[in-house]
PDBQT receptor file of N, H, CA, C and O in Angstrom, charges set to zero:
ATOM      1  N   MET A   1       6.031 -21.329  -8.853  1.00  0.00    +0.000 N 
ATOM      2  CA  MET A   1       4.934 -20.344  -7.502  1.00  0.00    +0.000 C 
ATOM      3  C   MET A   1       3.252 -21.151  -8.349  1.00  0.00    +0.000 C 
ATOM      4  O   MET A   1       2.331 -21.810  -7.868  1.00  0.00    +0.000 OA
ATOM      5  N   ARG A   2       3.568 -20.621  -9.832  1.00  0.00    +0.000 N 
ATOM      6  H   ARG A   2       4.317 -20.086 -10.222  1.00  0.00    +0.000 HD
ATOM      7  CA  ARG A   2       2.327 -21.796  -9.605  1.00  0.00    +0.000 C 
ATOM      8  C   ARG A   2       1.810 -23.222  -9.655  1.00  0.00    +0.000 C 
ATOM      9  O   ARG A   2       0.800 -23.644 -10.218  1.00  0.00    +0.000 OA
ATOM     10  N   SER A   3       2.761 -23.898  -8.914  1.00  0.00    +0.000 N 
ATOM     11  H   SER A   3       3.581 -23.555  -8.457  1.00  0.00    +0.000 HD
ATOM     12  CA  SER A   3       2.120 -24.921  -8.125  1.00  0.00    +0.000 C 
ATOM     13  C   SER A   3       1.787 -24.676  -7.035  1.00  0.00    +0.000 C 
ATOM     14  O   SER A   3       0.993 -25.498  -6.579  1.00  0.00    +0.000 OA
ATOM     15  N   LEU A   4       2.221 -23.379  -5.993  1.00  0.00    +0.000 N 
ATOM     16  H   LEU A   4       2.866 -22.712  -6.364  1.00  0.00    +0.000 HD
ATOM     17  CA  LEU A   4       1.324 -22.911  -4.997  1.00  0.00    +0.000 C 
ATOM     18  C   LEU A   4       0.420 -22.538  -4.958  1.00  0.00    +0.000 C 
ATOM     19  O   LEU A   4      -0.110 -22.254  -3.884  1.00  0.00    +0.000 OA
ATOM     20  N   GLU A   5      -0.003 -22.418  -5.804  1.00  0.00    +0.000 N 
ATOM     21  H   GLU A   5       0.428 -22.650  -6.676  1.00  0.00    +0.000 HD
ATOM     22  CA  GLU A   5      -1.434 -21.564  -6.636  1.00  0.00    +0.000 C 
ATOM     23  C   GLU A   5      -2.497 -22.661  -6.653  1.00  0.00    +0.000 C 
ATOM     24  O   GLU A   5      -3.646 -22.720  -6.214  1.00  0.00    +0.000 OA
ATOM     25  N   SER A   6      -1.699 -23.516  -7.324  1.00  0.00    +0.000 N 
ATOM     26  H   SER A   6      -0.766 -23.468  -7.681  1.00  0.00    +0.000 HD
ATOM     27  CA  SER A   6      -2.802 -24.432  -7.331  1.00  0.00    +0.000 C 
ATOM     28  C   SER A   6      -2.826 -24.814  -6.300  1.00  0.00    +0.000 C 
ATOM     29  O   SER A   6      -3.985 -24.792  -5.887  1.00  0.00    +0.000 OA
ATOM     30  N   GLN A   7      -1.522 -25.522  -4.942  1.00  0.00    +0.000 N 
ATOM     31  H   GLN A   7      -0.580 -25.540  -5.277  1.00  0.00    +0.000 HD
ATOM     32  CA  GLN A   7      -1.965 -25.930  -4.101  1.00  0.00    +0.000 C 
ATOM     33  C   GLN A   7      -3.469 -25.690  -2.326  1.00  0.00    +0.000 C 
ATOM     34  O   GLN A   7      -4.229 -26.177  -1.489  1.00  0.00    +0.000 OA
ATOM     35  N   PHE A   8      -2.847 -24.590  -2.938  1.00  0.00    +0.000 N 
ATOM     36  H   PHE A   8      -2.230 -24.194  -3.618  1.00  0.00    +0.000 HD
ATOM     37  CA  PHE A   8      -3.840 -23.438  -2.553  1.00  0.00    +0.000 C 
ATOM     38  C   PHE A   8      -4.883 -23.182  -2.643  1.00  0.00    +0.000 C 
ATOM     39  O   PHE A   8      -5.660 -23.002  -1.705  1.00  0.00    +0.000 OA
ATOM     40  N   SER A   9      -5.079 -23.123  -3.597  1.00  0.00    +0.000 N 
ATOM     41  H   SER A   9      -4.448 -23.270  -4.359  1.00  0.00    +0.000 HD
ATOM     42  CA  SER A   9      -6.776 -22.247  -4.472  1.00  0.00    +0.000 C 
ATOM     43  C   SER A   9      -6.836 -23.825  -5.993  1.00  0.00    +0.000 C 
ATOM     44  O   SER A   9      -5.844 -23.690  -6.710  1.00  0.00    +0.000 OA
ATOM     45  N   PRO A  10      -7.635 -24.923  -6.403  1.00  0.00    +0.000 N 
ATOM     46  CA  PRO A  10      -6.679 -25.656  -7.223  1.00  0.00    +0.000 C 
ATOM     47  C   PRO A  10      -8.270 -25.708  -7.876  1.00  0.00    +0.000 C 
ATOM     48  O   PRO A  10      -8.514 -26.595  -8.695  1.00  0.00    +0.000 OA
ATOM     49  N   GLU A  11      -9.291 -24.780  -7.508  1.00  0.00    +0.000 N 
ATOM     50  H   GLU A  11      -9.093 -24.060  -6.842  1.00  0.00    +0.000 HD
ATOM     51  CA  GLU A  11      -9.979 -24.529  -8.073  1.00  0.00    +0.000 C 
ATOM     52  C   GLU A  11     -10.514 -23.008  -9.602  1.00  0.00    +0.000 C 
ATOM     53  O   GLU A  11     -11.258 -23.034 -10.582  1.00  0.00    +0.000 OA
ATOM     54  N   ASP A  12      -9.655 -21.993  -8.999  1.00  0.00    +0.000 N 
ATOM     55  H   ASP A  12      -9.051 -21.972  -8.202  1.00  0.00    +0.000 HD
ATOM     56  CA  ASP A  12      -8.937 -21.093 -10.265  1.00  0.00    +0.000 C 
ATOM     57  C   ASP A  12      -8.023 -20.197  -8.653  1.00  0.00    +0.000 C 
ATOM     58  O   ASP A  12      -8.411 -19.784  -7.560  1.00  0.00    +0.000 OA
ATOM     59  N   PRO A  13      -6.817 -20.261  -9.318  1.00  0.00    +0.000 N 
ATOM     60  CA  PRO A  13      -5.351 -20.454  -8.981  1.00  0.00    +0.000 C 
ATOM     61  C   PRO A  13      -4.904 -18.711  -8.943  1.00  0.00    +0.000 C 
ATOM     62  O   PRO A  13      -4.077 -18.004  -8.366  1.00  0.00    +0.000 OA
ATOM     63  N   ASP A  14      -6.123 -18.539 -10.036  1.00  0.00    +0.000 N 
ATOM     64  H   ASP A  14      -6.795 -19.113 -10.504  1.00  0.00    +0.000 HD
ATOM     65  CA  ASP A  14      -5.377 -17.285 -10.936  1.00  0.00    +0.000 C 
ATOM     66  C   ASP A  14      -5.751 -16.163  -8.815  1.00  0.00    +0.000 C 
ATOM     67  O   ASP A  14      -5.161 -15.693  -7.842  1.00  0.00    +0.000 OA
ATOM     68  N   ALA A  15      -7.008 -16.375  -9.363  1.00  0.00    +0.000 N 
ATOM     69  H   ALA A  15      -7.487 -16.757 -10.153  1.00  0.00    +0.000 HD
ATOM     70  CA  ALA A  15      -7.387 -15.884  -7.941  1.00  0.00    +0.000 C 
ATOM     71  C   ALA A  15      -6.604 -15.761  -6.610  1.00  0.00    +0.000 C 
ATOM     72  O   ALA A  15      -6.601 -14.718  -5.956  1.00  0.00    +0.000 OA
ATOM     73  N   TRP A  16      -5.977 -16.822  -6.267  1.00  0.00    +0.000 N 
ATOM     74  H   TRP A  16      -5.979 -17.669  -6.799  1.00  0.00    +0.000 HD
ATOM     75  CA  TRP A  16      -5.021 -16.814  -5.699  1.00  0.00    +0.000 C 
ATOM     76  C   TRP A  16      -3.548 -16.151  -5.732  1.00  0.00    +0.000 C 
ATOM     77  O   TRP A  16      -2.913 -16.134  -4.678  1.00  0.00    +0.000 OA
ATOM     78  N   GLN A  17      -3.110 -15.730  -6.638  1.00  0.00    +0.000 N 
ATOM     79  H   GLN A  17      -3.626 -15.744  -7.495  1.00  0.00    +0.000 HD
ATOM     80  CA  GLN A  17      -2.228 -15.079  -7.148  1.00  0.00    +0.000 C 
ATOM     81  C   GLN A  17      -2.925 -13.735  -7.029  1.00  0.00    +0.000 C 
ATOM     82  O   GLN A  17      -2.293 -12.864  -6.432  1.00  0.00    +0.000 OA
ATOM     83  N   ASP A  18      -4.254 -13.393  -7.551  1.00  0.00    +0.000 N 
ATOM     84  H   ASP A  18      -4.767 -14.101  -8.036  1.00  0.00    +0.000 HD
ATOM     85  CA  ASP A  18      -4.328 -11.684  -7.054  1.00  0.00    +0.000 C 
ATOM     86  C   ASP A  18      -3.665 -11.507  -6.046  1.00  0.00    +0.000 C 
ATOM     87  O   ASP A  18      -2.782 -10.692  -5.775  1.00  0.00    +0.000 OA
ATOM     88  N   PHE A  19      -4.250 -12.520  -5.348  1.00  0.00    +0.000 N 
ATOM     89  H   PHE A  19      -4.967 -13.182  -5.568  1.00  0.00    +0.000 HD
ATOM     90  CA  PHE A  19      -4.692 -11.665  -3.260  1.00  0.00    +0.000 C 
ATOM     91  C   PHE A  19      -3.608 -11.655  -3.056  1.00  0.00    +0.000 C 
ATOM     92  O   PHE A  19      -3.186 -10.594  -2.598  1.00  0.00    +0.000 OA
ATOM     93  N   VAL A  20      -2.210 -13.210  -3.354  1.00  0.00    +0.000 N 
ATOM     94  H   VAL A  20      -2.553 -14.072  -3.727  1.00  0.00    +0.000 HD
ATOM     95  CA  VAL A  20      -0.615 -12.386  -2.723  1.00  0.00    +0.000 C 
ATOM     96  C   VAL A  20      -0.708 -10.882  -3.018  1.00  0.00    +0.000 C 
ATOM     97  O   VAL A  20      -0.996  -9.930  -2.292  1.00  0.00    +0.000 OA
ATOM     98  N   SER A  21      -0.297 -10.991  -4.615  1.00  0.00    +0.000 N 
ATOM     99  H   SER A  21      -0.064 -11.764  -5.205  1.00  0.00    +0.000 HD
ATOM    100  CA  SER A  21       0.214  -9.943  -5.290  1.00  0.00    +0.000 C 
ATOM    101  C   SER A  21      -0.173  -9.230  -4.660  1.00  0.00    +0.000 C 
ATOM    102  O   SER A  21       0.706  -8.514  -4.181  1.00  0.00    +0.000 OA
ATOM    103  N   TYR A  22      -2.016  -8.800  -4.086  1.00  0.00    +0.000 N 
ATOM    104  H   TYR A  22      -2.730  -9.382  -4.475  1.00  0.00    +0.000 HD
ATOM    105  CA  TYR A  22      -2.202  -7.857  -3.564  1.00  0.00    +0.000 C 
ATOM    106  C   TYR A  22      -2.177  -7.348  -2.548  1.00  0.00    +0.000 C 
ATOM    107  O   TYR A  22      -2.628  -6.209  -2.421  1.00  0.00    +0.000 OA
ATOM    108  N   ASN A  23      -1.477  -8.248  -1.193  1.00  0.00    +0.000 N 
ATOM    109  H   ASN A  23      -1.111  -9.173  -1.297  1.00  0.00    +0.000 HD
ATOM    110  CA  ASN A  23      -0.516  -7.843  -0.463  1.00  0.00    +0.000 C 
ATOM    111  C   ASN A  23       0.817  -8.001  -0.372  1.00  0.00    +0.000 C 
ATOM    112  O   ASN A  23       1.551  -8.363   0.547  1.00  0.00    +0.000 OA
ATOM    113  N   ILE A  24       1.051  -7.581  -1.775  1.00  0.00    +0.000 N 
ATOM    114  H   ILE A  24       0.455  -7.287  -2.522  1.00  0.00    +0.000 HD
ATOM    115  CA  ILE A  24       2.489  -6.744  -1.707  1.00  0.00    +0.000 C 
ATOM    116  C   ILE A  24       2.454  -5.624  -1.753  1.00  0.00    +0.000 C 
ATOM    117  O   ILE A  24       1.348  -5.096  -1.870  1.00  0.00    +0.000 OA
ATOM    118  N   PRO A  25       3.733  -4.743  -1.676  1.00  0.00    +0.000 N 
ATOM    119  CA  PRO A  25       3.805  -3.543  -1.046  1.00  0.00    +0.000 C 
ATOM    120  C   PRO A  25       3.748  -3.644  -3.029  1.00  0.00    +0.000 C 
ATOM    121  O   PRO A  25       2.803  -3.377  -3.772  1.00  0.00    +0.000 OA
ATOM    122  N   MET A  26       4.667  -3.961  -3.255  1.00  0.00    +0.000 N 
ATOM    123  H   MET A  26       5.434  -4.178  -2.652  1.00  0.00    +0.000 HD
ATOM    124  CA  MET A  26       4.963  -3.234  -4.885  1.00  0.00    +0.000 C 
ATOM    125  C   MET A  26       3.570  -3.915  -6.417  1.00  0.00    +0.000 C 
ATOM    126  O   MET A  26       3.509  -3.712  -7.630  1.00  0.00    +0.000 OA
ATOM    127  N   GLY A  27       2.860  -4.589  -5.596  1.00  0.00    +0.000 N 
ATOM    128  H   GLY A  27       2.910  -4.754  -4.611  1.00  0.00    +0.000 HD
ATOM    129  CA  GLY A  27       1.690  -5.094  -6.395  1.00  0.00    +0.000 C 
ATOM    130  C   GLY A  27       1.922  -6.804  -7.283  1.00  0.00    +0.000 C 
ATOM    131  O   GLY A  27       1.001  -7.457  -7.773  1.00  0.00    +0.000 OA
ATOM    132  N   ARG A  28       3.168  -7.134  -7.274  1.00  0.00    +0.000 N 
ATOM    133  H   ARG A  28       3.916  -6.603  -6.876  1.00  0.00    +0.000 HD
ATOM    134  CA  ARG A  28       3.605  -8.492  -7.658  1.00  0.00    +0.000 C 
ATOM    135  C   ARG A  28       5.030  -9.610  -7.500  1.00  0.00    +0.000 C 
ATOM    136  O   ARG A  28       6.070  -9.511  -6.849  1.00  0.00    +0.000 OA
ATOM    137  N   TYR A  29       4.567 -10.535  -8.304  1.00  0.00    +0.000 N 
ATOM    138  H   TYR A  29       3.722 -10.616  -8.833  1.00  0.00    +0.000 HD
ATOM    139  CA  TYR A  29       5.040 -11.640  -7.859  1.00  0.00    +0.000 C 
ATOM    140  C   TYR A  29       7.439 -10.664  -8.694  1.00  0.00    +0.000 C 
ATOM    141  O   TYR A  29       7.795  -9.799  -9.494  1.00  0.00    +0.000 OA
ATOM    142  N   ARG A  30       8.432 -12.084  -7.329  1.00  0.00    +0.000 N 
ATOM    143  H   ARG A  30       8.142 -12.787  -6.679  1.00  0.00    +0.000 HD
ATOM    144  CA  ARG A  30       9.912 -11.090  -8.314  1.00  0.00    +0.000 C 
ATOM    145  C   ARG A  30      10.074 -11.582  -9.062  1.00  0.00    +0.000 C 
ATOM    146  O   ARG A  30       9.332 -12.556  -8.937  1.00  0.00    +0.000 OA
ATOM    147  N   THR A  31      10.892 -11.728 -10.452  1.00  0.00    +0.000 N 
ATOM    148  H   THR A  31      11.495 -10.936 -10.554  1.00  0.00    +0.000 HD
ATOM    149  CA  THR A  31      11.195 -11.870 -11.208  1.00  0.00    +0.000 C 
ATOM    150  C   THR A  31      13.079 -13.263 -10.849  1.00  0.00    +0.000 C 
ATOM    151  O   THR A  31      14.133 -13.290 -10.213  1.00  0.00    +0.000 OA
ATOM    152  N   ASN A  32      12.501 -13.843 -11.544  1.00  0.00    +0.000 N 
ATOM    153  H   ASN A  32      11.645 -13.821 -12.061  1.00  0.00    +0.000 HD
ATOM    154  CA  ASN A  32      14.254 -14.482 -11.240  1.00  0.00    +0.000 C 
ATOM    155  C   ASN A  32      15.545 -13.879 -12.126  1.00  0.00    +0.000 C 
ATOM    156  O   ASN A  32      16.427 -14.507 -12.711  1.00  0.00    +0.000 OA
ATOM    157  N   GLU A  33      15.369 -12.666 -12.031  1.00  0.00    +0.000 N 
ATOM    158  H   GLU A  33      14.652 -12.156 -11.556  1.00  0.00    +0.000 HD
ATOM    159  CA  GLU A  33      16.602 -11.578 -12.628  1.00  0.00    +0.000 C 
ATOM    160  C   GLU A  33      16.325 -10.710 -11.462  1.00  0.00    +0.000 C 
ATOM    161  O   GLU A  33      17.340 -10.254 -10.937  1.00  0.00    +0.000 OA
ATOM    162  N   GLU A  34      15.085 -10.338 -10.879  1.00  0.00    +0.000 N 
ATOM    163  H   GLU A  34      14.260 -10.709 -11.306  1.00  0.00    +0.000 HD
ATOM    164  CA  GLU A  34      15.566  -9.169  -9.866  1.00  0.00    +0.000 C 
ATOM    165  C   GLU A  34      16.546 -10.585  -8.204  1.00  0.00    +0.000 C 
ATOM    166  O   GLU A  34      17.504 -10.358  -7.465  1.00  0.00    +0.000 OA
ATOM    167  N   VAL A  35      15.859 -11.537  -8.298  1.00  0.00    +0.000 N 
ATOM    168  H   VAL A  35      15.080 -11.721  -8.898  1.00  0.00    +0.000 HD
ATOM    169  CA  VAL A  35      16.998 -12.101  -7.453  1.00  0.00    +0.000 C 
ATOM    170  C   VAL A  35      18.312 -12.425  -7.953  1.00  0.00    +0.000 C 
ATOM    171  O   VAL A  35      19.312 -12.898  -7.413  1.00  0.00    +0.000 OA
ATOM    172  N   ALA A  36      18.044 -12.041  -9.143  1.00  0.00    +0.000 N 
ATOM    173  H   ALA A  36      17.231 -11.657  -9.581  1.00  0.00    +0.000 HD
ATOM    174  CA  ALA A  36      19.695 -12.940  -9.220  1.00  0.00    +0.000 C 
ATOM    175  C   ALA A  36      20.367 -11.542  -9.252  1.00  0.00    +0.000 C 
ATOM    176  O   ALA A  36      21.579 -11.752  -9.202  1.00  0.00    +0.000 OA
ATOM    177  N   ASN A  37      20.148 -10.343  -9.307  1.00  0.00    +0.000 N 
ATOM    178  H   ASN A  37      19.163 -10.172  -9.347  1.00  0.00    +0.000 HD
ATOM    179  CA  ASN A  37      20.811  -9.124  -9.750  1.00  0.00    +0.000 C 
ATOM    180  C   ASN A  37      20.715  -9.067  -7.870  1.00  0.00    +0.000 C 
ATOM    181  O   ASN A  37      21.859  -9.433  -7.600  1.00  0.00    +0.000 OA
ATOM    182  N   LEU A  38      20.491  -8.988  -7.431  1.00  0.00    +0.000 N 
ATOM    183  H   LEU A  38      19.561  -8.691  -7.651  1.00  0.00    +0.000 HD
ATOM    184  CA  LEU A  38      20.901  -9.230  -5.688  1.00  0.00    +0.000 C 
ATOM    185  C   LEU A  38      22.438 -10.490  -5.317  1.00  0.00    +0.000 C 
ATOM    186  O   LEU A  38      23.462 -10.348  -4.649  1.00  0.00    +0.000 OA
ATOM    187  N   ALA A  39      21.915 -11.594  -6.100  1.00  0.00    +0.000 N 
ATOM    188  H   ALA A  39      21.083 -11.710  -6.643  1.00  0.00    +0.000 HD
ATOM    189  CA  ALA A  39      23.059 -12.028  -6.633  1.00  0.00    +0.000 C 
ATOM    190  C   ALA A  39      24.372 -11.754  -6.259  1.00  0.00    +0.000 C 
ATOM    191  O   ALA A  39      25.392 -12.082  -5.652  1.00  0.00    +0.000 OA
ATOM    192  N   LEU A  40      23.576 -10.711  -7.192  1.00  0.00    +0.000 N 
ATOM    193  H   LEU A  40      22.748 -10.444  -7.684  1.00  0.00    +0.000 HD
ATOM    194  CA  LEU A  40      25.779 -10.536  -8.677  1.00  0.00    +0.000 C 
ATOM    195  C   LEU A  40      25.861  -9.538  -7.670  1.00  0.00    +0.000 C 
ATOM    196  O   LEU A  40      26.707  -9.844  -6.830  1.00  0.00    +0.000 OA
ATOM    197  N   PHE A  41      25.329  -8.522  -7.457  1.00  0.00    +0.000 N 
ATOM    198  H   PHE A  41      24.642  -8.273  -8.140  1.00  0.00    +0.000 HD
ATOM    199  CA  PHE A  41      25.454  -7.875  -6.438  1.00  0.00    +0.000 C 
ATOM    200  C   PHE A  41      26.113  -8.100  -5.344  1.00  0.00    +0.000 C 
ATOM    201  O   PHE A  41      27.214  -7.551  -5.305  1.00  0.00    +0.000 OA
ATOM    202  N   LEU A  42      25.922  -8.499  -4.761  1.00  0.00    +0.000 N 
ATOM    203  H   LEU A  42      25.027  -8.944  -4.793  1.00  0.00    +0.000 HD
ATOM    204  CA  LEU A  42      26.660  -9.172  -4.238  1.00  0.00    +0.000 C 
ATOM    205  C   LEU A  42      27.385 -10.144  -3.951  1.00  0.00    +0.000 C 
ATOM    206  O   LEU A  42      27.634 -10.552  -2.817  1.00  0.00    +0.000 OA
ATOM    207  N   ALA A  43      27.722 -10.524  -4.853  1.00  0.00    +0.000 N 
ATOM    208  H   ALA A  43      27.519 -10.193  -5.774  1.00  0.00    +0.000 HD
ATOM    209  CA  ALA A  43      29.016 -11.796  -5.628  1.00  0.00    +0.000 C 
ATOM    210  C   ALA A  43      30.352  -9.895  -6.312  1.00  0.00    +0.000 C 
ATOM    211  O   ALA A  43      31.317 -10.018  -7.067  1.00  0.00    +0.000 OA
ATOM    212  N   ASN A  44      30.082  -9.118  -5.970  1.00  0.00    +0.000 N 
ATOM    213  H   ASN A  44      29.299  -9.018  -5.356  1.00  0.00    +0.000 HD
ATOM    214  CA  ASN A  44      30.864  -8.067  -7.078  1.00  0.00    +0.000 C 
ATOM    215  C   ASN A  44      31.725  -6.708  -6.432  1.00  0.00    +0.000 C 
ATOM    216  O   ASN A  44      30.981  -6.006  -5.748  1.00  0.00    +0.000 OA
ATOM    217  N   ASP A  45      32.443  -6.454  -6.474  1.00  0.00    +0.000 N 
ATOM    218  H   ASP A  45      33.048  -7.024  -7.030  1.00  0.00    +0.000 HD
ATOM    219  CA  ASP A  45      33.676  -6.391  -5.450  1.00  0.00    +0.000 C 
ATOM    220  C   ASP A  45      32.231  -4.732  -5.149  1.00  0.00    +0.000 C 
ATOM    221  O   ASP A  45      32.558  -3.741  -4.496  1.00  0.00    +0.000 OA
ATOM    222  N   GLU A  46      31.368  -4.824  -5.540  1.00  0.00    +0.000 N 
ATOM    223  H   GLU A  46      31.102  -5.629  -6.071  1.00  0.00    +0.000 HD
ATOM    224  CA  GLU A  46      30.824  -2.808  -5.176  1.00  0.00    +0.000 C 
ATOM    225  C   GLU A  46      30.555  -3.505  -3.952  1.00  0.00    +0.000 C 
ATOM    226  O   GLU A  46      30.717  -2.732  -3.008  1.00  0.00    +0.000 OA
ATOM    227  N   SER A  47      30.236  -4.562  -3.615  1.00  0.00    +0.000 N 
ATOM    228  H   SER A  47      30.104  -5.190  -4.383  1.00  0.00    +0.000 HD
ATOM    229  CA  SER A  47      29.168  -4.560  -2.495  1.00  0.00    +0.000 C 
ATOM    230  C   SER A  47      30.100  -5.086  -1.427  1.00  0.00    +0.000 C 
ATOM    231  O   SER A  47      29.691  -5.685  -0.432  1.00  0.00    +0.000 OA
ATOM    232  N   THR A  48      31.477  -4.815  -1.700  1.00  0.00    +0.000 N 
ATOM    233  H   THR A  48      31.810  -4.329  -2.508  1.00  0.00    +0.000 HD
ATOM    234  CA  THR A  48      32.651  -5.070   0.107  1.00  0.00    +0.000 C 
ATOM    235  C   THR A  48      32.296  -4.679   1.214  1.00  0.00    +0.000 C 
ATOM    236  O   THR A  48      32.388  -5.585   2.041  1.00  0.00    +0.000 OA
ATOM    237  N   TYR A  49      31.695  -3.149   1.881  1.00  0.00    +0.000 N 
ATOM    238  H   TYR A  49      31.620  -2.413   1.209  1.00  0.00    +0.000 HD
ATOM    239  CA  TYR A  49      30.817  -3.114   2.580  1.00  0.00    +0.000 C 
ATOM    240  C   TYR A  49      29.602  -4.376   2.646  1.00  0.00    +0.000 C 
ATOM    241  O   TYR A  49      30.265  -5.414   2.647  1.00  0.00    +0.000 OA
ATOM    242  N   CYS A  50      28.883  -4.556   2.673  1.00  0.00    +0.000 N 
ATOM    243  H   CYS A  50      28.345  -3.713   2.672  1.00  0.00    +0.000 HD
ATOM    244  CA  CYS A  50      27.715  -5.869   2.493  1.00  0.00    +0.000 C 
ATOM    245  C   CYS A  50      28.118  -7.847   3.243  1.00  0.00    +0.000 C 
ATOM    246  O   CYS A  50      28.107  -9.050   2.983  1.00  0.00    +0.000 OA
ATOM    247  N   ILE A  51      28.550  -6.316   4.739  1.00  0.00    +0.000 N 
ATOM    248  H   ILE A  51      28.560  -5.339   4.950  1.00  0.00    +0.000 HD
ATOM    249  CA  ILE A  51      28.961  -8.415   5.504  1.00  0.00    +0.000 C 
ATOM    250  C   ILE A  51      28.228  -8.397   6.449  1.00  0.00    +0.000 C 
ATOM    251  O   ILE A  51      28.043  -7.520   7.293  1.00  0.00    +0.000 OA
ATOM    252  N   GLY A  52      27.564  -9.892   6.256  1.00  0.00    +0.000 N 
ATOM    253  H   GLY A  52      27.715 -10.604   5.571  1.00  0.00    +0.000 HD
ATOM    254  CA  GLY A  52      26.662 -10.251   7.428  1.00  0.00    +0.000 C 
ATOM    255  C   GLY A  52      25.505  -9.814   7.516  1.00  0.00    +0.000 C 
ATOM    256  O   GLY A  52      24.872 -10.021   8.551  1.00  0.00    +0.000 OA
ATOM    257  N   GLY A  53      24.787  -8.904   6.154  1.00  0.00    +0.000 N 
ATOM    258  H   GLY A  53      25.301  -8.736   5.313  1.00  0.00    +0.000 HD
ATOM    259  CA  GLY A  53      23.209  -8.821   6.426  1.00  0.00    +0.000 C 
ATOM    260  C   GLY A  53      22.485 -10.005   5.347  1.00  0.00    +0.000 C 
ATOM    261  O   GLY A  53      22.781 -10.637   4.333  1.00  0.00    +0.000 OA
ATOM    262  N   ILE A  54      21.059  -9.794   6.538  1.00  0.00    +0.000 N 
ATOM    263  H   ILE A  54      20.818  -9.281   7.362  1.00  0.00    +0.000 HD
ATOM    264  CA  ILE A  54      20.434 -10.721   5.449  1.00  0.00    +0.000 C 
ATOM    265  C   ILE A  54      18.959  -9.576   4.582  1.00  0.00    +0.000 C 
ATOM    266  O   ILE A  54      18.330  -8.604   5.001  1.00  0.00    +0.000 OA
ATOM    267  N   HIS A  55      18.937 -10.116   3.661  1.00  0.00    +0.000 N 
ATOM    268  H   HIS A  55      19.447 -10.905   3.320  1.00  0.00    +0.000 HD
ATOM    269  CA  HIS A  55      19.288  -9.069   2.755  1.00  0.00    +0.000 C 
ATOM    270  C   HIS A  55      17.682  -9.658   1.958  1.00  0.00    +0.000 C 
ATOM    271  O   HIS A  55      17.685 -10.659   1.241  1.00  0.00    +0.000 OA
ATOM    272  N   MET A  56      16.380  -8.838   2.240  1.00  0.00    +0.000 N 
ATOM    273  H   MET A  56      16.378  -8.025   2.822  1.00  0.00    +0.000 HD
ATOM    274  CA  MET A  56      15.015  -9.968   2.537  1.00  0.00    +0.000 C 
ATOM    275  C   MET A  56      15.166  -9.165   0.694  1.00  0.00    +0.000 C 
ATOM    276  O   MET A  56      16.061  -8.402   0.332  1.00  0.00    +0.000 OA
ATOM    277  N   ILE A  57      13.627  -9.825  -0.416  1.00  0.00    +0.000 N 
ATOM    278  H   ILE A  57      12.900 -10.445  -0.122  1.00  0.00    +0.000 HD
ATOM    279  CA  ILE A  57      13.822 -10.192  -2.154  1.00  0.00    +0.000 C 
ATOM    280  C   ILE A  57      12.400 -10.045  -2.207  1.00  0.00    +0.000 C 
ATOM    281  O   ILE A  57      11.865 -10.758  -3.056  1.00  0.00    +0.000 OA
ATOM    282  N   ASP A  58      11.166  -8.857  -1.109  1.00  0.00    +0.000 N 
ATOM    283  H   ASP A  58      11.600  -8.278  -0.419  1.00  0.00    +0.000 HD
ATOM    284  CA  ASP A  58      10.249 -10.036  -0.840  1.00  0.00    +0.000 C 
ATOM    285  C   ASP A  58       9.323  -8.888  -1.303  1.00  0.00    +0.000 C 
ATOM    286  O   ASP A  58       8.134  -9.077  -1.049  1.00  0.00    +0.000 OA
ATOM    287  N   ARG A  59       9.592  -7.895  -1.845  1.00  0.00    +0.000 N 
ATOM    288  H   ARG A  59      10.558  -7.741  -2.051  1.00  0.00    +0.000 HD
ATOM    289  CA  ARG A  59       8.939  -6.335  -2.257  1.00  0.00    +0.000 C 
ATOM    290  C   ARG A  59       8.182  -5.560  -1.240  1.00  0.00    +0.000 C 
ATOM    291  O   ARG A  59       7.041  -5.098  -1.217  1.00  0.00    +0.000 OA
ATOM    292  N   GLY A  60       8.888  -5.562  -0.648  1.00  0.00    +0.000 N 
ATOM    293  H   GLY A  60       9.815  -5.937  -0.667  1.00  0.00    +0.000 HD
ATOM    294  CA  GLY A  60       8.812  -5.319   0.975  1.00  0.00    +0.000 C 
ATOM    295  C   GLY A  60       7.320  -5.379   1.800  1.00  0.00    +0.000 C 
ATOM    296  O   GLY A  60       6.479  -4.587   2.225  1.00  0.00    +0.000 OA
ATOM    297  N   PHE A  61       7.596  -7.091   1.734  1.00  0.00    +0.000 N 
ATOM    298  H   PHE A  61       8.279  -7.734   1.390  1.00  0.00    +0.000 HD
ATOM    299  CA  PHE A  61       6.207  -7.977   2.403  1.00  0.00    +0.000 C 
ATOM    300  C   PHE A  61       6.546  -7.584   3.484  1.00  0.00    +0.000 C 
ATOM    301  O   PHE A  61       5.734  -6.924   4.132  1.00  0.00    +0.000 OA
ATOM    302  N   THR A  62       7.843  -7.861   4.020  1.00  0.00    +0.000 N 
ATOM    303  H   THR A  62       8.502  -8.398   3.494  1.00  0.00    +0.000 HD
ATOM    304  CA  THR A  62       8.380  -8.016   5.352  1.00  0.00    +0.000 C 
ATOM    305  C   THR A  62       8.242  -6.453   6.212  1.00  0.00    +0.000 C 
ATOM    306  O   THR A  62       8.375  -6.300   7.426  1.00  0.00    +0.000 OA
ATOM    307  N   ALA A  63       8.060  -5.812   5.597  1.00  0.00    +0.000 N 
ATOM    308  H   ALA A  63       7.951  -5.936   4.610  1.00  0.00    +0.000 HD
ATOM    309  CA  ALA A  63       8.723  -3.797   5.602  1.00  0.00    +0.000 C 
ATOM    310  C   ALA A  63       7.103  -3.022   6.183  1.00  0.00    +0.000 C 
ATOM    311  O   ALA A  63       6.827  -1.948   6.718  1.00  0.00    +0.000 OA
ATOM    312  N   GLY A  64       6.093  -4.537   5.621  1.00  0.00    +0.000 N 
ATOM    313  H   GLY A  64       6.318  -5.409   5.187  1.00  0.00    +0.000 HD
ATOM    314  CA  GLY A  64       4.786  -3.427   5.206  1.00  0.00    +0.000 C 
ATOM    315  C   GLY A  64       4.311  -4.336   5.955  1.00  0.00    +0.000 C 
ATOM    316  O   GLY A  64       3.119  -4.323   6.261  1.00  0.00    +0.000 OA
TER     317      GLY A  64
């Protein structure tokens, strides 16, 4: 994300991060662990009824 922030706003990457975070309903970037947790859930036997779905892990960005 830092690379993208620097490309969009070379003079102030933190300002770009603030802008993006403000526009995400949960107000922050996701963590690598949160993405891994979704992958683990989908690979787990507890998710046997989840078939062929699209699981957005974007903090509600596409829902808002």
